[in-house]
N, C-alpha and C positions, 0 to 999 in steps of 0.2 A: 521618580522615576526607578527606571528598572535596578535593580543589584546587580551587581559585574558577573555573579555567576550566570540568571537569570539572562542578560544580557548574550552575554557568551553561548548558552545556550537557546539562544531564537538566531544567532546567525547560524547556527551548523542547525540547523532545524530546517528541512527542506519544505517547500508552501505546501500548504495543504491543497491548495485547488490553484485555479488559472487567475495570476493577480491578487492573490495573496501580500497584503500588505501590515497581516498583525506581526503585533511586536513579542507575542508570550510563546514560550514553549504548546507545545500540538498538547501533550497531555490536560497544560493548566485553561488551555481552554475549554476542552473538554470537564473536567470540574468546572466552571461556570458555567454552562451548560445545563449539567445534570444538578447545581443551587437553584439554576434556573427556573428547570421546568418542574422541579420540585417536589413530592414534596420536604424529602430532606436526601442528605449524598449521605451513605453510612458505612461502616465497615466491613458489616458482612453481604452483602447485595454488591456492591463496590472496593472486593479490594483490592486493585488496581491504582485506581480515583485518591481512598483515603491516602495512603502514603503523598501522595502528590498533593494534597488538600495539605496535611502537615508540611509538608517541605517547605512550601509558594503560599501560606498561609497570608503572611505582610502580603503579597502581591495582591492577591485575587480578594481579600480588604477597602484595600484600596481602589481594586474593579470595583467590585460592588460600591462602596460611598457614592463612585460618578455618578451608578443609577438609582440613587438614593435608597440603597441600600442597606443593610445592617447584615458580619457576618455571624451565626452563633456556632459556634463548636462545644462540646458536650464531647471532654473525653472519656467520659467514666462509661457514659456510654458509646461512646464514639459513631453519633450519627451529628450533625453539621445540615444548619440550615441557614435559610437567611426571612429579615419581617423587614417591613419597613420604617424608616424614619422615620418617626413622629417628635418635632420639631413647633411648640406652638405659636417661638417670634420666629422663621423661618421659613415662606413662602418655597414650599415640599412639593412637589410636581407627584402625585401616585400615581405608582406602578402593578405594587399588589392593596388587593382589599379585600377584610374580613372575608372571611366566606358564612351565607346562612343560610342556617339546616331546619330545618322542619323537625318536627318533637322528636317521630323517630328516625328521624340522621341523627338529632345529634341523643339520644337515648339509646340507639346501635356505637357511636363510636364509645361511650360514656364507656358500653357494656365491653365493647372491647377491646378500650385499655385498663378496667378491671383482668381481661381476661390476657396483658402480656404481663400487667405486677403480679397473678401468679405468677405464673409460666417463668418468668424471666428472676420468681423468687427458686423456682426450682432446677434452677440451670437450663430451661427448655424455650425452644423455639416458640411461642404463639402460631397457635396454627386451626383455624374452626370449618366449616361447612356451608356452606349458601343456609342448607336447612335447617343446621342449629342457628343460625343466626335470625332469619324468621321466625322460628319458636321462640325465640326469647322477646321477639318485637309482639308477636300477639297475643302477652300479657297484657298486650294495651288496650287490646281489642275486651277490653270486662264486661262489657255488652251484650258482643258475638254477635253484632246486626244481623239484619240481613243481607246487607250488600257488603259478604265476603269477599267477591271481585275484585270489588275498588280497596278494600282494605290488605286485599295483599296488594295491587298491585302500588301503593303504596307503601308497604313495605320491602316489594322491590327492588324499591326508587331507591329508598335507604340505605342497600347494600350496594345500588351500583353508582352512588353518590361516594360511598366511600372506595369503589374503584377510581373513580374519576379522579378522587382529591390522591389517590395510592396510598393510599391509609390500607389497604390493602391490595396483595399480591394473589392473584392465581397462580397455585402450580400446576406442576404440568402431571396430567393424568384424568382421565377419564372422569372424576369426582371433581365432583364443583367443591373447594377448601381451597383454601385462602390461609395467608402468610401473614398476622399481622405489620409495620412497621414497627419499629421501637419508636420512630420519631413520632408517637401517636401520644406517647405518656408528657411530654414537651411544650406540645401545643394547645393542651388546657392551662390557663393557669390553678393556681393552688382557691382563687373566688372565683372563677367559672364553675368549676366543680362544686365547692357550696353550691352556690349561685342557682345552678342545676337541681341538684340535687330536691334543696328543701322545693323549688318545680314540680320536681318530679311527685315527691313525698305530698304538695297539694294539689296535683288531677288525682292522685290516689282515692285521699281525702271526698275528691268532690266531686267524680264522676268519668275530669273531662277524659274524653278518649286522644290517639290521635291526630285529627286536627286543632291542637294544640295551636300557643300561638307560634311564632318562630323566632328563632337562641341562635346569636350571633355569638361566633368558636372565633376561639381564638387560632384558628387553622389561617393560609393569608391563600390567594389563587390571584394571577394574573390577572389583570384587564386587557 
């Protein structure tokens, strides 16, 4: 049930559209939508929604549970996101699935994660350029094969994938500059970071290029 304060608020909130039968206040519904859109809701980008999430965390968590989703709130980083409830003993329909990333896509996300950690340590926003991301990925084209156009398409695709997953956000202006989402620090577990690092070190020793096998990251996207 809704709390009395939420019930009172919903009664005084006008319908958002014709025939609207929702019980939650409009701003609480916006919080739910942002969480479902993903990859996260954070205090910096959604400054108006963050206090609503904190106020209505219990009801938001309950509504997500109705969809078999779990709410994760990191109060230190001031970010929140959803992940699929997993229970081996329950028949749970899957709404979110882990995103499968190519070698280059994984390499880029780990690079962006490192930039985010370094920027946080300096108390700065993590901002990078598309050109810088492509340049970092060029290090994986060690053989400098003749099909440079193909490699560039793969590198550009890796950047586009990060945009698609909302892990980087293009900044206003003519330059191709992007801000890294703080959620990126939370989407890779320590075990996944170690496994991917070992994978890249092995690839470096064996001369494996960007066509190496795919990796599954802890980032989730709706199906």
